[in-house]
C-alpha positions, 0 to 999 in steps of 0.5 A: 200889813205884816205880810207886808212888811216881811216882804219889803224887809226880804228884798234885795235892791242891788247897788249900780255904781254910776260915774265910776269911769272917772275914778282913777286906778291905783296900783295897790301893794301894800294894805294896812287893815285895822278892826274897831267895834264895828267895822273894819279900816282898810288902808291902801298904798303903794310901796316903792322897792328900794334900791339895793346895790348890795345884798348885804344891804338888806341886813339893815333895813327893818322897814321900807315906806308906803305911800297911803292912797286911800282909806276907809271904813266898811261895817262888819256886815259888808266885809262878810260880803266883801271878804265871801266875794273876793274868796270866789272871785280868787277860786275862779281866778286861781282856777282860770290860771291854772287852766291857762298853764296847763293849755299853754302846756299842751302847746308847748308839748304839741309844738315839741312833738311837731318839730321833731315830727318834721325832722323825720 
């Protein structure tokens, strides 16, 4: 009986989202994160850039408004998983960008070399 509890307790069940095709997607460029004792509160929003006609106008601006679109509370254990996953995804994305940039640099180099050889 105790062995059955150990096996059941250690089993991980995968969550599968259903119905997410109808969820709206928002462009987010502003995030506020606050922590409680056992959870984190995340507020996502969009800040619209100000129209500045003169660079001197920036001196008078201390803040800009962001329209809050969504707020959620995440338990501490889930936040750790989110941080780990986001770190992995960010690092993978960075490597892909670097590979793409290196590949584009080689392509430009090849175009330059081929145009030089065609001049002869």
